[in-house]
All heavy atoms as TSV, in Angstrom:
chain	resi	resn	atom	element	x	y	z
A	1	MET	N	N	-33.444	52.352	-190.763
A	1	MET	CA	C	-32.504	52.332	-191.882
A	1	MET	C	C	-32.445	53.726	-192.477
A	1	MET	O	O	-33.333	54.156	-193.186
A	1	MET	CB	C	-32.984	51.300	-192.896
A	1	MET	CG	C	-32.077	51.104	-194.037
A	1	MET	SD	S	-32.681	49.658	-194.961
A	1	MET	CE	C	-31.366	49.491	-196.056
A	2	ASP	N	N	-31.383	54.459	-192.201
A	2	ASP	CA	C	-31.229	55.836	-192.668
A	2	ASP	C	C	-30.172	55.946	-193.754
A	2	ASP	O	O	-29.459	56.936	-193.843
A	2	ASP	CB	C	-30.847	56.750	-191.504
A	2	ASP	CG	C	-32.057	57.351	-190.829
A	2	ASP	OD1	O	-33.144	57.284	-191.430
A	2	ASP	OD2	O	-31.912	57.895	-189.730
A	3	ASP	N	N	-30.068	54.973	-194.585
A	3	ASP	CA	C	-29.075	54.984	-195.654
A	3	ASP	C	C	-29.524	55.940	-196.761
A	3	ASP	O	O	-30.568	55.745	-197.371
A	3	ASP	CB	C	-28.895	53.580	-196.211
A	3	ASP	CG	C	-27.743	53.476	-197.192
A	3	ASP	OD1	O	-26.976	54.451	-197.303
A	3	ASP	OD2	O	-27.615	52.424	-197.836
A	4	ALA	N	N	-28.771	56.999	-197.021
A	4	ALA	CA	C	-29.144	58.015	-198.013
A	4	ALA	C	C	-29.147	57.445	-199.434
A	4	ALA	O	O	-29.908	57.905	-200.279
A	4	ALA	CB	C	-28.190	59.197	-197.931
A	5	SER	N	N	-28.322	56.439	-199.708
A	5	SER	CA	C	-28.272	55.885	-201.063
A	5	SER	C	C	-29.514	55.063	-201.372
A	5	SER	O	O	-29.825	54.826	-202.535
A	5	SER	CB	C	-27.020	55.038	-201.253
A	5	SER	OG	O	-27.081	53.912	-200.391
A	6	TYR	N	N	-30.241	54.632	-200.359
A	6	TYR	CA	C	-31.449	53.841	-200.573
A	6	TYR	C	C	-32.501	54.650	-201.326
A	6	TYR	O	O	-33.188	54.156	-202.188
A	6	TYR	CB	C	-31.990	53.361	-199.227
A	6	TYR	CG	C	-33.258	52.561	-199.351
A	6	TYR	CD1	C	-33.218	51.240	-199.785
A	6	TYR	CD2	C	-34.477	53.121	-199.059
A	6	TYR	CE1	C	-34.373	50.501	-199.915
A	6	TYR	CE2	C	-35.648	52.394	-199.183
A	6	TYR	CZ	C	-35.595	51.080	-199.610
A	6	TYR	OH	O	-36.737	50.356	-199.736
A	7	CYS	N	N	-32.629	55.925	-201.016
A	7	CYS	CA	C	-33.636	56.787	-201.639
A	7	CYS	C	C	-33.034	57.734	-202.665
A	7	CYS	O	O	-33.678	58.700	-203.063
A	7	CYS	CB	C	-34.358	57.590	-200.569
A	7	CYS	SG	S	-35.326	56.567	-199.465
A	8	ALA	N	N	-31.823	57.497	-203.062
A	8	ALA	CA	C	-31.171	58.386	-204.023
A	8	ALA	C	C	-31.886	58.332	-205.361
A	8	ALA	O	O	-32.353	57.282	-205.796
A	8	ALA	CB	C	-29.711	57.988	-204.197
A	9	THR	N	N	-31.970	59.467	-206.007
A	9	THR	CA	C	-32.595	59.551	-207.320
A	9	THR	C	C	-31.606	59.047	-208.364
A	9	THR	O	O	-30.453	59.459	-208.372
A	9	THR	CB	C	-32.971	61.013	-207.637
A	9	THR	OG1	O	-33.797	61.500	-206.589
A	9	THR	CG2	C	-33.683	61.125	-208.963
A	10	PRO	N	N	-32.029	58.141	-209.241
A	10	PRO	CA	C	-31.106	57.647	-210.269
A	10	PRO	C	C	-30.737	58.747	-211.256
A	10	PRO	O	O	-31.480	59.717	-211.439
A	10	PRO	CB	C	-31.900	56.541	-210.962
A	10	PRO	CG	C	-33.316	56.806	-210.627
A	10	PRO	CD	C	-33.344	57.553	-209.327
A	11	ALA	N	N	-29.604	58.588	-211.875
A	11	ALA	CA	C	-29.147	59.557	-212.869
A	11	ALA	C	C	-30.095	59.528	-214.067
A	11	ALA	O	O	-30.625	58.465	-214.416
A	11	ALA	CB	C	-27.727	59.220	-213.313
A	12	PRO	N	N	-30.324	60.676	-214.696
A	12	PRO	CA	C	-31.220	60.682	-215.863
A	12	PRO	C	C	-30.638	59.855	-217.001
A	12	PRO	O	O	-29.425	59.756	-217.166
A	12	PRO	CB	C	-31.314	62.159	-216.240
A	12	PRO	CG	C	-30.137	62.810	-215.607
A	12	PRO	CD	C	-29.777	61.982	-214.401
A	13	ALA	N	N	-31.521	59.242	-217.766
A	13	ALA	CA	C	-31.097	58.436	-218.908
A	13	ALA	C	C	-30.496	59.340	-219.983
A	13	ALA	O	O	-30.862	60.512	-220.097
A	13	ALA	CB	C	-32.280	57.669	-219.470
A	14	ALA	N	N	-29.599	58.789	-220.761
A	14	ALA	CA	C	-28.977	59.550	-221.844
A	14	ALA	C	C	-30.022	59.909	-222.890
A	14	ALA	O	O	-30.895	59.114	-223.216
A	14	ALA	CB	C	-27.855	58.743	-222.473
A	15	THR	N	N	-29.930	61.105	-223.401
A	15	THR	CA	C	-30.851	61.540	-224.446
A	15	THR	C	C	-30.293	61.158	-225.804
A	15	THR	O	O	-29.142	60.736	-225.922
A	15	THR	CB	C	-31.061	63.062	-224.398
A	15	THR	OG1	O	-29.804	63.697	-224.623
A	15	THR	CG2	C	-31.623	63.492	-223.054
A	16	GLU	N	N	-31.090	61.301	-226.841
A	16	GLU	CA	C	-30.638	60.962	-228.190
A	16	GLU	C	C	-29.418	61.788	-228.592
A	16	GLU	O	O	-28.546	61.311	-229.294
A	16	GLU	CB	C	-31.765	61.168	-229.198
A	16	GLU	CG	C	-32.840	60.126	-229.102
A	16	GLU	CD	C	-33.906	60.316	-230.156
A	16	GLU	OE1	O	-33.582	60.808	-231.249
A	16	GLU	OE2	O	-35.060	59.968	-229.888
A	17	ALA	N	N	-29.350	63.030	-228.128
A	17	ALA	CA	C	-28.220	63.886	-228.472
A	17	ALA	C	C	-26.925	63.364	-227.855
A	17	ALA	O	O	-25.849	63.540	-228.403
A	17	ALA	CB	C	-28.482	65.312	-228.017
A	18	ASP	N	N	-27.024	62.706	-226.690
A	18	ASP	CA	C	-25.849	62.174	-226.012
A	18	ASP	C	C	-25.523	60.749	-226.434
A	18	ASP	O	O	-24.570	60.167	-225.963
A	18	ASP	CB	C	-26.079	62.190	-224.496
A	18	ASP	CG	C	-26.272	63.594	-223.963
A	18	ASP	OD1	O	-25.779	64.540	-224.604
A	18	ASP	OD2	O	-26.915	63.741	-222.902
A	19	ALA	N	N	-26.316	60.161	-227.291
A	19	ALA	CA	C	-26.196	58.750	-227.623
A	19	ALA	C	C	-25.016	58.430	-228.534
A	19	ALA	O	O	-24.724	57.274	-228.759
A	19	ALA	CB	C	-27.487	58.252	-228.257
A	20	GLY	N	N	-24.357	59.402	-229.099
A	20	GLY	CA	C	-23.220	59.140	-229.961
A	20	GLY	C	C	-23.420	59.717	-231.339
A	20	GLY	O	O	-24.043	60.764	-231.498
A	21	PRO	N	N	-22.906	59.038	-232.352
A	21	PRO	CA	C	-22.989	59.564	-233.706
A	21	PRO	C	C	-24.437	59.624	-234.191
A	21	PRO	O	O	-25.288	58.914	-233.661
A	21	PRO	CB	C	-22.183	58.572	-234.543
A	21	PRO	CG	C	-22.257	57.305	-233.767
A	21	PRO	CD	C	-22.306	57.708	-232.321
A	22	PRO	N	N	-24.708	60.449	-235.182
A	22	PRO	CA	C	-26.079	60.510	-235.707
A	22	PRO	C	C	-26.462	59.182	-236.343
A	22	PRO	O	O	-25.649	58.539	-237.004
A	22	PRO	CB	C	-26.026	61.627	-236.742
A	22	PRO	CG	C	-24.589	61.834	-237.051
A	22	PRO	CD	C	-23.809	61.345	-235.870
A	23	PHE	N	N	-27.678	58.768	-236.109
A	23	PHE	CA	C	-28.155	57.494	-236.620
A	23	PHE	C	C	-29.032	57.707	-237.846
A	23	PHE	O	O	-29.711	58.722	-237.978
A	23	PHE	CB	C	-28.949	56.751	-235.541
A	23	PHE	CG	C	-28.088	56.335	-234.383
A	23	PHE	CD1	C	-28.090	57.061	-233.205
A	23	PHE	CD2	C	-27.263	55.241	-234.481
A	23	PHE	CE1	C	-27.286	56.682	-232.147
A	23	PHE	CE2	C	-26.458	54.845	-233.422
A	23	PHE	CZ	C	-26.467	55.580	-232.254
A	24	ALA	N	N	-29.028	56.718	-238.735
A	24	ALA	CA	C	-29.838	56.767	-239.947
A	24	ALA	C	C	-31.308	56.624	-239.575
A	24	ALA	O	O	-31.646	56.011	-238.566
A	24	ALA	CB	C	-29.427	55.643	-240.889
A	25	GLU	N	N	-32.186	57.198	-240.404
A	25	GLU	CA	C	-33.623	57.067	-240.185
A	25	GLU	C	C	-34.125	55.776	-240.800
A	25	GLU	O	O	-33.631	55.338	-241.836
A	25	GLU	CB	C	-34.369	58.226	-240.841
A	25	GLU	CG	C	-34.236	59.536	-240.135
A	25	GLU	CD	C	-35.089	60.613	-240.792
A	25	GLU	OE1	O	-35.542	60.437	-241.945
A	25	GLU	OE2	O	-35.300	61.644	-240.150
A	26	CYS	N	N	-35.125	55.194	-240.174
A	26	CYS	CA	C	-35.793	54.017	-240.732
A	26	CYS	C	C	-36.502	54.448	-242.014
A	26	CYS	O	O	-37.131	55.508	-242.057
A	26	CYS	CB	C	-36.795	53.471	-239.715
A	26	CYS	SG	S	-37.780	52.096	-240.325
A	27	VAL	N	N	-36.404	53.644	-243.059
A	27	VAL	CA	C	-37.022	54.012	-244.336
A	27	VAL	C	C	-38.541	53.870	-244.295
A	27	VAL	O	O	-39.220	54.402	-245.168
A	27	VAL	CB	C	-36.441	53.188	-245.511
A	27	VAL	CG1	C	-34.972	53.503	-245.709
A	27	VAL	CG2	C	-36.643	51.705	-245.295
A	28	LEU	N	N	-39.083	53.183	-243.288
A	28	LEU	CA	C	-40.530	53.013	-243.198
A	28	LEU	C	C	-41.187	54.001	-242.238
A	28	LEU	O	O	-42.181	54.625	-242.574
A	28	LEU	CB	C	-40.868	51.576	-242.780
A	28	LEU	CG	C	-40.397	50.482	-243.741
A	28	LEU	CD1	C	-40.726	49.112	-243.175
A	28	LEU	CD2	C	-41.037	50.671	-245.100
A	29	CYS	N	N	-40.639	54.141	-241.025
A	29	CYS	CA	C	-41.298	54.974	-240.013
A	29	CYS	C	C	-40.515	56.227	-239.632
A	29	CYS	O	O	-40.983	57.017	-238.834
A	29	CYS	CB	C	-41.591	54.146	-238.766
A	29	CYS	SG	S	-40.111	53.664	-237.845
A	30	ARG	N	N	-39.306	56.380	-240.154
A	30	ARG	CA	C	-38.440	57.534	-239.921
A	30	ARG	C	C	-37.937	57.660	-238.491
A	30	ARG	O	O	-37.431	58.703	-238.089
A	30	ARG	CB	C	-39.126	58.816	-240.379
A	30	ARG	CG	C	-39.524	58.764	-241.843
A	30	ARG	CD	C	-39.928	60.086	-242.355
A	30	ARG	NE	N	-38.832	61.027	-242.206
A	30	ARG	CZ	C	-38.268	61.676	-243.204
A	30	ARG	NH1	N	-38.686	61.501	-244.411
A	30	ARG	NH2	N	-37.289	62.522	-242.981
A	31	GLU	N	N	-38.044	56.589	-237.698
A	31	GLU	CA	C	-37.463	56.562	-236.354
A	31	GLU	C	C	-35.966	56.299	-236.487
A	31	GLU	O	O	-35.517	55.732	-237.482
A	31	GLU	CB	C	-38.107	55.454	-235.517
A	31	GLU	CG	C	-39.539	55.729	-235.131
A	31	GLU	CD	C	-39.675	56.891	-234.170
A	31	GLU	OE1	O	-38.868	57.006	-233.237
A	31	GLU	OE2	O	-40.609	57.700	-234.367
A	32	PRO	N	N	-35.159	56.689	-235.494
A	32	PRO	CA	C	-33.720	56.394	-235.574
A	32	PRO	C	C	-33.463	54.892	-235.521
A	32	PRO	O	O	-34.180	54.157	-234.852
A	32	PRO	CB	C	-33.129	57.093	-234.354
A	32	PRO	CG	C	-34.261	57.553	-233.525
A	32	PRO	CD	C	-35.507	57.463	-234.329
A	33	THR	N	N	-32.461	54.451	-236.272
A	33	THR	CA	C	-32.098	53.043	-236.306
A	33	THR	C	C	-30.848	52.812	-235.475
A	33	THR	O	O	-30.334	53.739	-234.852
A	33	THR	CB	C	-31.824	52.581	-237.751
A	33	THR	OG1	O	-30.659	53.280	-238.225
A	33	THR	CG2	C	-32.993	52.865	-238.666
A	34	GLU	N	N	-30.336	51.600	-235.510
A	34	GLU	CA	C	-29.092	51.272	-234.818
A	34	GLU	C	C	-27.885	51.546	-235.706
A	34	GLU	O	O	-26.756	51.348	-235.290
A	34	GLU	CB	C	-29.103	49.797	-234.430
A	34	GLU	CG	C	-30.244	49.430	-233.518
A	34	GLU	CD	C	-30.362	47.934	-233.305
A	34	GLU	OE1	O	-29.878	47.151	-234.150
A	34	GLU	OE2	O	-30.947	47.549	-232.291
A	35	TYR	N	N	-28.120	51.976	-236.937
A	35	TYR	CA	C	-27.058	52.159	-237.919
A	35	TYR	C	C	-26.651	53.627	-238.024
A	35	TYR	O	O	-27.489	54.512	-237.908
A	35	TYR	CB	C	-27.527	51.676	-239.298
A	35	TYR	CG	C	-28.008	50.252	-239.282
A	35	TYR	CD1	C	-29.367	49.957	-239.276
A	35	TYR	CD2	C	-27.115	49.197	-239.240
A	35	TYR	CE1	C	-29.821	48.646	-239.244
A	35	TYR	CE2	C	-27.550	47.880	-239.206
A	35	TYR	CZ	C	-28.899	47.612	-239.207
A	35	TYR	OH	O	-29.333	46.320	-239.172
A	36	PRO	N	N	-25.362	53.894	-238.286
A	36	PRO	CA	C	-24.935	55.292	-238.487
A	36	PRO	C	C	-25.504	55.830	-239.796
A	36	PRO	O	O	-25.927	55.072	-240.666
A	36	PRO	CB	C	-23.407	55.189	-238.536
A	36	PRO	CG	C	-23.141	53.782	-238.951
A	36	PRO	CD	C	-24.262	52.954	-238.402
A	37	GLU	N	N	-25.530	57.157	-239.924
A	37	GLU	CA	C	-26.041	57.779	-241.141
A	37	GLU	C	C	-25.279	57.342	-242.381
A	37	GLU	O	O	-25.810	57.371	-243.480
A	37	GLU	CB	C	-25.995	59.299	-241.019
A	37	GLU	CG	C	-27.096	59.863	-240.159
A	37	GLU	CD	C	-27.101	61.375	-240.142
A	37	GLU	OE1	O	-26.101	61.999	-240.551
A	37	GLU	OE2	O	-28.118	61.941	-239.703
A	38	SER	N	N	-24.038	56.920	-242.206
A	38	SER	CA	C	-23.216	56.524	-243.349
A	38	SER	C	C	-23.542	55.121	-243.857
A	38	SER	O	O	-22.989	54.694	-244.868
A	38	SER	CB	C	-21.736	56.604	-242.976
A	38	SER	OG	O	-21.466	55.727	-241.899
A	39	ALA	N	N	-24.433	54.400	-243.183
A	39	ALA	CA	C	-24.786	53.037	-243.604
A	39	ALA	C	C	-25.469	53.060	-244.961
A	39	ALA	O	O	-26.321	53.898	-245.226
A	39	ALA	CB	C	-25.692	52.385	-242.572
A	40	LYS	N	N	-25.094	52.137	-245.821
A	40	LYS	CA	C	-25.674	52.055	-247.158
A	40	LYS	C	C	-26.848	51.091	-247.150
A	40	LYS	O	O	-26.911	50.174	-246.350
A	40	LYS	CB	C	-24.629	51.593	-248.153
A	40	LYS	CG	C	-23.471	52.568	-248.300
A	40	LYS	CD	C	-22.563	52.116	-249.402
A	40	LYS	CE	C	-21.314	52.914	-249.559
A	40	LYS	NZ	N	-21.325	54.291	-249.380
A	41	GLY	N	N	-27.784	51.300	-248.050
A	41	GLY	CA	C	-28.926	50.403	-248.174
A	41	GLY	C	C	-30.132	50.908	-247.403
A	41	GLY	O	O	-30.127	51.993	-246.846
A	42	ALA	N	N	-31.179	50.113	-247.394
A	42	ALA	CA	C	-32.424	50.462	-246.712
A	42	ALA	C	C	-32.288	50.115	-245.235
A	42	ALA	O	O	-32.277	48.944	-244.867
A	42	ALA	CB	C	-33.595	49.722	-247.335
A	43	THR	N	N	-32.170	51.123	-244.396
A	43	THR	CA	C	-32.024	50.894	-242.963
A	43	THR	C	C	-33.403	50.846	-242.307
A	43	THR	O	O	-34.280	51.649	-242.607
A	43	THR	CB	C	-31.185	52.003	-242.313
A	43	THR	OG1	O	-31.764	53.268	-242.630
A	43	THR	CG2	C	-29.749	51.972	-242.815
A	44	LEU	N	N	-33.584	49.881	-241.423
A	44	LEU	CA	C	-34.841	49.715	-240.707
A	44	LEU	C	C	-34.581	49.778	-239.206
A	44	LEU	O	O	-33.554	49.297	-238.727
A	44	LEU	CB	C	-35.485	48.367	-241.038
A	44	LEU	CG	C	-35.882	48.120	-242.483
A	44	LEU	CD1	C	-36.356	46.684	-242.658
A	44	LEU	CD2	C	-36.955	49.089	-242.922
A	45	CYS	N	N	-35.528	50.362	-238.472
A	45	CYS	CA	C	-35.437	50.345	-237.013
A	45	CYS	C	C	-35.726	48.919	-236.542
A	45	CYS	O	O	-36.240	48.106	-237.308
A	45	CYS	CB	C	-36.421	51.347	-236.407
A	45	CYS	SG	S	-38.150	50.875	-236.556
A	46	PRO	N	N	-35.423	48.587	-235.298
A	46	PRO	CA	C	-35.661	47.219	-234.825
A	46	PRO	C	C	-37.120	46.776	-234.954
A	46	PRO	O	O	-37.391	45.624	-235.288
A	46	PRO	CB	C	-35.220	47.267	-233.362
A	46	PRO	CG	C	-34.227	48.381	-233.303
A	46	PRO	CD	C	-34.693	49.389	-234.310
A	47	VAL	N	N	-38.064	47.667	-234.716
A	47	VAL	CA	C	-39.483	47.299	-234.805
A	47	VAL	C	C	-39.856	46.963	-236.245
A	47	VAL	O	O	-40.463	45.923	-236.519
A	47	VAL	CB	C	-40.378	48.437	-234.261
A	47	VAL	CG1	C	-41.844	48.145	-234.504
A	47	VAL	CG2	C	-40.106	48.660	-232.777
A	48	CYS	N	N	-39.495	47.813	-237.181
A	48	CYS	CA	C	-39.824	47.566	-238.587
A	48	CYS	C	C	-39.072	46.354	-239.127
A	48	CYS	O	O	-39.610	45.596	-239.939
A	48	CYS	CB	C	-39.550	48.808	-239.428
A	48	CYS	SG	S	-40.699	50.169	-239.105
A	49	ALA	N	N	-37.834	46.146	-238.688
A	49	ALA	CA	C	-37.071	44.975	-239.120
A	49	ALA	C	C	-37.760	43.699	-238.652
A	49	ALA	O	O	-37.860	42.726	-239.405
A	49	ALA	CB	C	-35.648	45.042	-238.577
A	50	TRP	N	N	-38.265	43.697	-237.409
A	50	TRP	CA	C	-38.972	42.536	-236.877
A	50	TRP	C	C	-40.259	42.284	-237.652
A	50	TRP	O	O	-40.567	41.151	-238.008
A	50	TRP	CB	C	-39.256	42.772	-235.393
A	50	TRP	CG	C	-39.959	41.649	-234.728
A	50	TRP	CD1	C	-39.420	40.477	-234.296
A	50	TRP	CD2	C	-41.348	41.590	-234.424
A	50	TRP	NE1	N	-40.390	39.699	-233.725
A	50	TRP	CE2	C	-41.586	40.363	-233.780
A	50	TRP	CE3	C	-42.409	42.462	-234.607
A	50	TRP	CZ2	C	-42.855	39.987	-233.354
A	50	TRP	CZ3	C	-43.675	42.089	-234.174
A	50	TRP	CH2	C	-43.881	40.855	-233.561
A	51	GLN	N	N	-41.015	43.350	-237.936
A	51	GLN	CA	C	-42.263	43.198	-238.697
A	51	GLN	C	C	-41.984	42.725	-240.120
A	51	GLN	O	O	-42.709	41.876	-240.643
A	51	GLN	CB	C	-43.024	44.524	-238.726
A	51	GLN	CG	C	-43.578	44.908	-237.370
A	51	GLN	CD	C	-44.196	46.289	-237.363
A	51	GLN	OE1	O	-43.958	47.094	-238.260
A	51	GLN	NE2	N	-44.981	46.563	-236.335
A	52	GLU	N	N	-40.952	43.229	-240.734
A	52	GLU	CA	C	-40.593	42.835	-242.093
A	52	GLU	C	C	-40.170	41.359	-242.127
A	52	GLU	O	O	-40.512	40.632	-243.043
A	52	GLU	CB	C	-39.477	43.744	-242.597
A	52	GLU	CG	C	-39.282	43.785	-244.066
A	52	GLU	CD	C	-40.496	44.288	-244.869
A	52	GLU	OE1	O	-41.256	45.128	-244.378
A	52	GLU	OE2	O	-40.663	43.785	-245.991
A	53	ALA	N	N	-39.433	40.918	-241.107
A	53	ALA	CA	C	-39.031	39.512	-241.036
A	53	ALA	C	C	-40.247	38.615	-240.883
A	53	ALA	O	O	-40.321	37.538	-241.505
A	53	ALA	CB	C	-38.078	39.300	-239.865
A	54	GLY	N	N	-41.227	39.045	-240.124
A	54	GLY	CA	C	-42.457	38.261	-239.961
A	54	GLY	C	C	-43.224	38.182	-241.253
A	54	GLY	O	O	-43.786	37.136	-241.606
A	55	ARG	N	N	-43.280	39.286	-242.001
A	55	ARG	CA	C	-43.992	39.274	-243.286
A	55	ARG	C	C	-43.320	38.345	-244.294
A	55	ARG	O	O	-43.982	37.579	-244.986
A	55	ARG	CB	C	-44.034	40.690	-243.875
A	55	ARG	CG	C	-45.043	41.581	-243.232
A	55	ARG	CD	C	-45.144	42.900	-244.004
A	55	ARG	NE	N	-45.555	43.940	-243.072
A	55	ARG	CZ	C	-44.786	44.905	-242.616
A	55	ARG	NH1	N	-43.554	45.031	-243.031
A	55	ARG	NH2	N	-45.248	45.777	-241.750
A	56	SER	N	N	-42.007	38.404	-244.359
A	56	SER	CA	C	-41.313	37.573	-245.350
A	56	SER	C	C	-41.330	36.093	-244.938
A	56	SER	O	O	-41.365	35.228	-245.806
A	56	SER	CB	C	-39.867	38.060	-245.544
A	56	SER	OG	O	-39.133	37.903	-244.367
A	57	ALA	N	N	-41.359	35.795	-243.645
A	57	ALA	CA	C	-41.391	34.410	-243.192
A	57	ALA	C	C	-42.753	33.781	-243.447
A	57	ALA	O	O	-42.860	32.582	-243.707
A	57	ALA	CB	C	-41.056	34.324	-241.707
A	58	CYS	N	N	-43.790	34.578	-243.403
A	58	CYS	CA	C	-45.155	34.053	-243.558
A	58	CYS	C	C	-45.672	34.171	-244.989
A	58	CYS	O	O	-46.815	33.801	-245.267
A	58	CYS	CB	C	-46.111	34.790	-242.621
A	58	CYS	SG	S	-45.738	34.519	-240.884
A	59	SER	N	N	-44.852	34.675	-245.884
A	59	SER	CA	C	-45.342	34.909	-247.247
A	59	SER	C	C	-45.302	33.647	-248.107
A	59	SER	O	O	-45.737	33.668	-249.234
A	59	SER	CB	C	-44.534	36.029	-247.906
A	59	SER	OG	O	-43.190	35.631	-248.052
A	60	GLY	N	N	-44.762	32.581	-247.597
A	60	GLY	CA	C	-44.834	31.310	-248.306
A	60	GLY	C	C	-43.589	30.991	-248.954
A	60	GLY	O	O	-43.154	30.308	-249.685
């Protein structure tokens, strides 16, 4: 099997600079969020949003 596409190197993943508009920082960990910088309110990254949901669900 001498198919050149079988061993072809995949294209590099897009970097943060190529990802589109600038994203807002998470208010807890300062990682980029899924929200644009123009988003109002406390923006959380997916990890912090998940942890915050767990805390509020278990708080009684």
